[in-house]
N, C-alpha and C positions, 0 to 999 in steps of 0.2 A: 462610391457605390452605396446604395441603401442596403440595409440588412437583408431584405427579401431577395436581393439580387445575388447574394453570395450562395455558393453551393451548400446544400443541406448535407450534413455529415452524420453517418450512422455507425453504431457498433453492431457489426454483423454477427459476431460471436464472441463469447468470453468464457473463461474457465480459470479455476484456481486449484492448486493442490490443497490437501489438508495442511494445516500449519503444524510443524513438528516442534516438539519440546527441545530445548537446548540439550545437546549431546544425546538426543533421542534418535528415533528411526531415520529421519531425513539427514542426520549429520554425516551419513556415509556418502551423500551426494553433494556435488558442487552446485553453486548457484546456476552454472551453465546447464548442468544435468537437469536440474529442476525446471529451468526455463524451457528446455527442449520439451519436456513432458507437458508443461502447460501450453506451450505454443502448438504442439501437435493436437491437443484437445480443442483449443480454440479454432484451429483450422478445420478440424473435423466438424465442429458444431456449426461453423459458418457455411461449410460446403464450398469454400472458395478453391479454385484450382491454383496450385502452388505457383504456376507460371504467371498468374495474374497479380501476384503480390509485388508491389513496386519498391517497397522499402521496409527495413527492419529497424525499429527504434527500441532500444533496451535500457533498463535501469538496474544498477547494482551499486550499492553504496560502499560496502567494505571490500576494498580490493585485496588481492593477494590471498584469497581463500581457496582458490583453485590450484591444483598441482601445476607447477611450472609457471605460476603467475599469469595464467591465461585469461584472467578476468578482464584484461584490457581489450580482449577480442569478443567480449560477451555477445553483443547483438549480431555481429558478423558470424561468429561461430554457431549461434543458434540458427541463423538463417541457413547456413551451409548444412548443418546437421539435419535440418528439416527439409532439405532438398529443394530450397527455393532456387531460382535462377542464379547462376554465378554472378550475373550482372546486378543482382539486387544489393544495394548498398546498406550499410549498417551505421547507426548513430547511437552512441552511449550518452545518456543524460543523467544528471545527478542533482536532485533537489532534496537530498536527505530523506526525511520521512514521507515526503510527497513525490518521490521520484517516479513511482508507478503511475500516479495521476499525470505527472509531467510528460510521460510517453504519449498519453492520449492527447494532451494539449498540443504537443509538437506534431502529432499526426494530423490533428485538426488543422493546424496552421499550414502544413504541407498541402493538404487536400484543398483547402479554401483559397490558396493563392491562385491568381490568374495563370492560365496555361503558359503564358509567355515567360513566367518566372519559374513555374514548377508544374509538371504534368503528372505528378503523383496522384493516383486514384485510390489505391488500396494499400494499407499499411499494417504490418504485423507489429503490435506493441507487446513487449514481453519484459517482465521484471522478476528478478530472483535474488535471494539472499540466503546464505548459509552462515548464520552468525556463530554457529558452533565451531566454525573453522577460522574465525578471525585470529590472526597470529600475533605472537610477540615478535618484536624486531629489536635488533641491537642498533641503537641510534648512534652510530659513530659520528663524531663532529663533522667529518667531511671525508672525501676520498683523499688518498695519499697524493701529494704533489709529485713524489718520485715515481710512482706507478699508479696510473689511473684506476687500475683494476684491483688495487689494494686499498685498505681503509686505515685511517688513523686509529690508534688504540684507545682504550678506556671508554668505549661506547656504552651508553646506558641502555639497559633492557627496558623496553616500553611495551605495555599491553595496548594494542591498537584500538581495542574496543573501549577500554576505560578512558584512554586519551581522547577518543572521539566524543565521549559523553560529556566531556568538559568543554566549555567555551571560554578559552583563556582570555581573549580580547575583552569580553564582557565580565570577566572575573566571576564566572558562575558555572553551574553544571545543570544538566537537564532536570534532574530531580529538584534542584533548588529553584529553578524557574517555575515549576509546577507549584511548589510550596509557596513561593512569593505571590504568584497570580491567584492561587486559591485563597490565600489569606486576605488579599486585597478585596476579593469578591465575597468575603464572609463565609467561606466554606469551612466546615468543621471536620475534625478527624472522624467522628462518628458518621457523618454524611459520606465520607470517602469509603469507609469500610462497608456501610450499607450498600453503596453503589457497587462496590466490588462483588458483594454477594449477589446482587441483582444481575450483574454481567455474567457471572458463572451460571446462575440459575437459568437465565435466558439461553445461554449457549447449550446447556445440557438439555433443555426442553426442545431446542431446535434440532439437536441430534436425534432425539427420540421421534421427532416428526419428520425427519429427513427422508429424502428419496431412497436412501440406503435401507430404511426401515419401513418402506411402503407408503411414506407420506409425501408431502410436496414442498418441504423446506430444504434449504441448502442445495438447491439444484445447480448452483454455480460450482460447487466442489465436485471433483471426480476422485475416485479411489486410485490408490497406487499399489502395485505389486512390487515389492522391493525386499531388501534384506537389511536387518538391523546391524548394529555395531559388532555383534557377536557372530554375524554371518548367517543367522537364521532367517528364513523367509517370513515376510510380514505382509499382510493385506491391510493397508492403512486407509480407513474410510471415516476418520474423525479427526478433529483438531486435538492434538495430544496434550495441550496445555490446560484444557478445560478440566475442572475438578469439582467435587462436592466440597463446599466449605460452609462456614457459618459466621455470623457476626461475633459470636463469642470467641471463636478461634482467631479471627483477624484482629480483634481488639487486644489480644495478648502480644501481638508482634510489636516490636519497638518502632517508634517514629524515628526516622533517620535524617530528618531535615530540621532546620531551626524552629519552625512552627509545628513540627511533629505531624504534619498532614500526610506525608509520604511514608509508607512502610513497604516491606517486601511483598505484602499481600494485596496492596491496592495500586501497584504499578504494573505496567504492561510487561509481559513475559519476553525475555530474550528467546528468539525462536528462528526457525528455518521455514522457507516456503517460496512459492512462485505463483505468478498469475500471468495471463495473456489475453489479448483482445485483438480482433480484426476491425480496424477502423476504415471506413470507405466513403467515398462520394456516393450519395444516395442514388443518383441517376445511374452511375456505373454499377452499383450493387443491384439495382433493378434489372439492368441489362444482363448481368451475370446470373440472375436468379438467386441472389443472396438474401438473407433476412434483412429487413429494413425497419423493423418495428421501433427500435430505440435510437432516437436522435440525440446528438450532443447539442444542447441549446446554448450554453455559455460556460465561461469559466472565470474565475477570479484569482489573482495572485497578489498578495499584499504583504506588507512588512510591519512589524511592531517592535516595541522596545525589547531588545534581546533578553533582558532579565525576566520578562514575563512572556516568553516565546509561546506559551500555551494559549495565549489569546488569539493566535493567528487565524483560526477559523472565523472569528467574528467579522473582521473587515473583508476577508476574502469571500465569505458567503454573501455579505451585503453587496460587494462589488459584482459578483456573478448574478445576483438577483436584479440589480440595476441594469446590467447589460442585457439581460433577457427581457426586461420590462415586466418583471414579476414581483410579487410581494411574498413575504415569508409564509403567509397563510396559504399560498398556492402550492407549497411543497408538501406532498403527502407522505414523504418518507426521507429520513436523514440517516446517513452513515457517517459518523464523525469519529475519527480515531481517538481511542482512549490511551494516549501515551501514559497518562497517570490519572487516577480518579479525580484528584484535586484539580488538574488541568481541565478535564472534561466538564466537571461541575462548574468551574468558573465560566466556561463558554455557555453552558446551559443556563446559568443565571443571567449572564449578560444579554443573551439572545432571547431569553424566556422561552426556551425550547419545550415542546411537549414530549415528555419522556415516553409516551405511549406510541410515538411514531419515530423514535430515535434509537438506533442500535437495538432493534427489536429482537435480534437473535444473538445478543451479546456483542461485546467489543474486545479490543485488544487486551484489556485487563484479564479477560478470560481466554481469548483465542490466541493471543500472542501478537507480536509486532516485528516481523522480519523486515527491517527498515525499507529496503528498496522495493519489496514486493507488496507492502501494505496498501498502497494506493490502488493497485489493480485488484487486490482482495476486496477492498471497500466497494469499488465500482461494480465488480462482478456480483457480489452478494446483494448490492442495491438493485441491480437490474432484475435479477431473478425474484427478489422479494417484491418488487413493484408489480411484476406479473402475478405473483401469488395473491397480492392484496388489491389488485385492480387499481393501482395508483397511477396518475398521469405524469406527475413531476417528482423527481427524486434528486437529492443532492448528496454528494460525497465530499468530505473535507478532511484536512489534516493540518495540525500545527507542525512547525518545522524548526529544528534547532537553529539557533542564530537569530530567531525572531522573524519568522515568516508564516504565511498560511496559504493554502491552495484550496479551491473549491471547484467542483465540476457539477453542472446541472444537466440531467438528461430527461427526455420526455418519451413517454409511451405514445407513439403516433396513432395507435389504435383506440386511444381514449380521448374523449372530448370534454 
């Protein structure tokens, strides 16, 4: 089949929660709780009838953060709690930092397959992460041979978050990969700190211009009425990690990597949040009266040397552009995850990105990086900012621990 013969696939609705600071307001909610809130808002924005949703695809990286280890049921439970049909199946995907984008890619693949293989037409994509709840485990060597339900003694206590930030096979860690890649690309510590200040400044400016304050920025975000860790009611309508900072303040923080590029002030925040999107066959969406403005044009998934995993957006963006028959100059807006300032700056230098059209409302250094949810946060913010700026093509991308990258290109079909 030629490309023009494949079904056109749209994002009929998208929404994200505010991103919560670690151990902050959203830490009282599980990833599933946050996912339900985001899914409900995406369903509302799309206008889709719940019985028309054919599948639920979910993303959640850090398992065992929900009571009773219910994370394994994440997409199925979200679907059931959102009152989708009992017959609506759920699929959990995990591509670490790009897991949220992977839900959309999987939905695209379901919808684009010939009917003989898959008759899915409308998909709920949902991603959530409560990093505040990532547990410690007692890593017993094995279960007891005498009684399967007992464990051998002398188990080591392991922090699952810290363990996951190491990549043992490659003998590295995420911050070390950013440091190594940044150094290879000639990034300096001052550039990292200057960029971190810019990320926070842009995020603060976006909030001042947000729809919560009578403006037209951050329309992808919706407010939450919840309670904080002390049980007090909170109306949360901003990303909690964003703060006022300065180059002078950041320069005083110690470099914690061999090349001293990474510091606590220029790395993405550990955080909590969720996002969701309704992905649909365009013809089906038109029949159901759903929004069809934003089409998924292409995607790219690539792998790089694990020790410089932050390079991942470079080949994945190039792959997505080639598949779409586009050039980089055709992209009017980029959202590229800022896992670390050093990592983002390496990508910026390698692709010669225009900073004026990249992460224009701040990125993860300021906003936070709730791993599984970040991809849908990027895509949601991209879509609404494209509308705000009258941009035809936009690209969301993220690097991935282990040495991968994912990129998704979308098009505003109302622009020519």
